[in-house]
N, C-alpha and C positions, 0 to 999 in steps of 0.2 A: 720859474727859474729852472734851468737845466743844470743838473749836477751829475758828475761821474764819480762813482765810488770805487776806489782801488783796494786791493787786498781783501775782497769781500768773502766772508764765509757764508755758507748756505743759510745757516740760522739767522745771520744778520740781515740778509736780503728780505726774508719774510717779515721780520720785525720792522725794518725800515719802510717797507711797502705799507704795512698796517698803520704805522705812525704817520706816514705821508698822506694817507687818505685821498690819493689821486691829485694832490694839489700841485706838486712839482714833477717835472720830467726827470726821472731818476734812471741812470744807466749804471750797470754793475759789471765789474770784472774781477776775476780772482787774481789777476796779474798785479805785481807790485808797481808802484810809480817809480820810474827811472827815466833816464834820457832816451831809452829805446821805446818807452811806452807813453810818452807825453802826447803822441799824436792821437791817442785814444780820446783825449779831451777836446779835440777840435769840435767847435760849435757849442761847447758848454760854457756856462757862466762861472761855475764853481767846481773844484775838485775836493773830494772828501777822502782823507788818507788815514792811515793807522801808523803805529810806531815803527813798523818795519819798512815803511815807505821812504824813499830816498829824495827828500825835498830840499836838495842842496841848490847852490847858486845856478849851476848849469841847467838844472831841471826847471827852476823858477823862470829863468831867462826864456826857455822854450815855451813854458806855459803863458808867460806874458805876451809872447809873440802870437799865441793862439787867441788872445783876448780874454784869458782867465782873470777874473777880478776878485775871486774869493778862494781861500784855502781853509777848510775845516778839518780838524783832526779828531778822531773818535777816541781821544785819550785826554788825560789831565796834562801830562807832560807835553812840551812842545820843543824839546831839545833836538828833535830830528828835522826841524824846519829852520832854514836860514832866514831869520826874521829881518835882518839888515837888507838883504836882497829883495825880500818881499815888500819892504817899506819903500825901497828905491823905485819899484814898479807900481807903487800905490795899490798893492794887493792886500786886502784885508785878511786877517788871520783870526780864527776862533778855535778854542778848545772846549772840552767839557770840564767845567770848574770842579764838579764833584758828581760821582755816580756810585751809589751803594758802596760807600767806604767800608761798610761792614764786610763786604765780600773779600776785599784785600786783607783787612785785619784778621778775619777768620782763617784765611789761607796761611797767613804768617803763623798764627797759633797752631794750625794743623801741622805745618812743617816742624815746628818746635816740639810738639807732642810726639809726632811720629819718630823723630830723631831721638828724643829722650828715652823712649821705650823700644827702640830698634824694631819698629813695626814692619818695615819693608823686609828686613833680614828674617824676621820671625815668619812672615807670610811665605817667603820663598822656601824656607826650611820645611814648613808644614805641607806645602804643595809636593814635596818629595817625601812625605811621611816621616820627616825628621822632627820629632817633638822634644828634642833635647833643649834644656834651658841654658846650656853653655853659651857664654858670650852675649847673653840677652839681658844682663843686669842693667836697669835704667836708674833714673832718679826722680824724686818728687819735685813738682814745681812749687808745692806748698812751702812757704818760707824763703823761697829764692828771690833774688833781686833782678827785675827785668828793667833794662834801660832802653827807652824809646828815643831814638834820634829823629826829630821831626814830629811836631804836634799839630799838623793840619787836620783835615777831616779824617784821614786814615789813622794817623797816630792817636787821635782822640778816641776813635772807635776801638782801638786795641786796648785802651786802659781798662774798661770793665771786663773784658775777656780775661786778661791776666790777673786782674784783681779777684775775679771769681775763682781762680785757681789758688788763691791765698798768697799771691806774690806781693812783695813790696815793689812799687813802681817808681822809678826815677826817670826824669826826662830832660832833654835838651832841645831848645828851639832857638832859631836865629832871632825871633821876635821875643824880647824880654818882657817880663811883667805879666805873663799869663797866669791868671788865678784859676787853676783847675782842681777839682776835688780828686782825692785818692791818688795824688802824684806829688812827688817832691821835685822841684825844678833844681837842676845842678848845671855846672859847666861841663864841657866835654871831658876834660881830664878826670873829673870826679866820676863821671858816668863810666868811662873806660876802667877806672880803678875798682869800682864797686859792683858792677853788673855781672851777674852769672849768665844772663842772656841779653844780647844786644840785637834790637830789631830796627831796621832802617826804613824810614818813611819820609824821605826828602826828595826834592827834585834834583836833577842833574844840571849843574852849571859849573862855571870856572872855579867857584869856591868849594863845591862839594865833590868834584871829580877825585877819585882815589882817597876819599876821606878815611877809608879803611886801608891802611898800608902798613909797612914795616914799623914806622914810628908809632902809629896809634896802636898797633897790635902789642908792641912792647909794654904799653901802659896797662894792658888788660890782665885779668886773672888767668892763670894757667888753667886750661880746660874750658875756657869760655865758649858759649854757643853764639854764633852769628847768623842772623836771618835777614835776607834781603828780598823783598818783594817790590822794590821801587825801581831802580835803574842799575843795570849791570856795571857800568863804569864808576859807580860809587866805590867799588872794591877793586884793588889792584890784585889781579888773580895770581900772579906769580908770587907775590908776598904772602897771600893767604895759603897758597900751596906749601910754601916753606914752613909756615906755622902749623899747618896740619901734620906735616911730616915729623916735626919735633914734639908735637902734643901741646903746644901753646894754645892752639885752637882745638877744642875737643869735639865740636859739632859744627857743621855748616849746612844751612838750608837756603837754597837759591831758587827763586822763580824767574830770575833774570841773570844774564851772563854778559860779561864785558864784551865778548866778541860774537854776540848772538845775531847780529844783522846778517841776513842771508841764510841763516841756519834755523832759528826758531820759527814756528808757525808752518813748517813744512816737513815732509817725510824724507829723511836722508838715510834710511836704513840700508839702501843699496850702495851708498857712496863707498868707493874704495879707499879714499883718503879722508880721514876724520880729524877734527880739531884736536891737537895733542893735549892741550891744557884741559879741555873739557873731558877728554877721555880719561886722563889721570884722575880728575876729580871724581868721576863716576865709578872708578874702581875702588874708591875708599869706602869702607863700610860706615863711616861716620859722616858721610856727605849725602844729602838728599836734594836732587834737582828736579824741578818740574818746568814744563815748557812755556813759561810766561802765561799761566792760566789763572792767576789769582783773580782776575776780573771776570772770569768766565762762569757767571751764574745767570740764571734766567732773569732775576730781578735787575742785575747790573746791565745786561744787554738791552732789556726793555727801556731802562732809563737813558742809556746811551742813544738809542734810536729816537726816543722822544726829544732829547735835548739837541740832537743833530738836526732834526726836522725843524725844531723851534729856531735854530740858528739860521737855517735857510729862509724861514718865514721872516725873520727880522731883517735880513739882508734884502729880501724882495720888497719889504715894506719901506 
C-alpha cells in the first residue's frame, strides 16, 4: 500500500519507517493537508494526517477524485475529519484508539503543578538573578478536590497521579455506572461546584463544544484552576478571559487553544500580527500555555507509529 503522511515531524518519520519495516511505500511531507496540497496524494491509496490537517469536505472531494480510499489520523480525536463526506465517497477512516494515555495525563498534572507554584515566573526571575519570593506563594494539592471531566483512557490515567498528591478525586463521564476506585462519580453541576481543579479529558463534538463557558464558570468556585489538554474548542476563550480578569478563574493551563488551527505546530515568532486573544492570555501570570505537546513523549510517538502501520496492514489485508 502507498500512503502519504502530511504534517510530518522529523522524529515521526524515523519512527514510522522503523515500524513499517519496508512493508508499505511511505511518502512524507511537512506540509499540512489542504485543498492546495491534495495533489501530493496522487498515486497513493491512503493519506495519514494529524490534528492540524484540514480534512474538510472540499479536501475529501479532491482526495476521492485522486482515488484515495483510506484516511488515517495519528490522533485519538477525529473532529478535524468530515466523516459524513468521507462516508459519501466510501473512504474508510481510522484513528489511534489510545496511545500512552499517561503522557497526556502527566502533562495535565505538570501544567497544574507549575501553575500552583508559579514555576515559570520563578524561573524567569532567577534567570535575571532576582531571587525574591514576592508573588510566588502557591498552594498545596494535598487535600484539594480535583474534578476530571471525561474518564476514558486519559482521564483514568490522571486518577492515580492526583490521588498520589493527596487529592480527593471527583469525576463526570457521559457513560454512567463506571465503577472506578479512588474516585467519586458526580454530575457536572456538582463537579463545577466542588472542584478546586478541573481537568478536561473529553472529545470535541456538538455536545461538548464550549462546555466551559460563562454559564458553567458561574457554577465554579472562585479561584478555580482549569486545565485543558484535550481540544481547544471545549473552552469558550472569551468567557474564560473575562473570568480570569475578575478572578473567578484563578489559574488556567492550556495545551490546546480554540483558534490553534494554522498556528500551533509552527514557528510564528516573526509574525507581525498575532492572535489577540492568545496574546492577552499569555500576558497573564496565572496562565500557562504549551503548544499542543502533551502527546509528545518517546513512548507515545512509538505507539502512534506502531498503531498507524498496523492500520495500514489491516487495510491492505
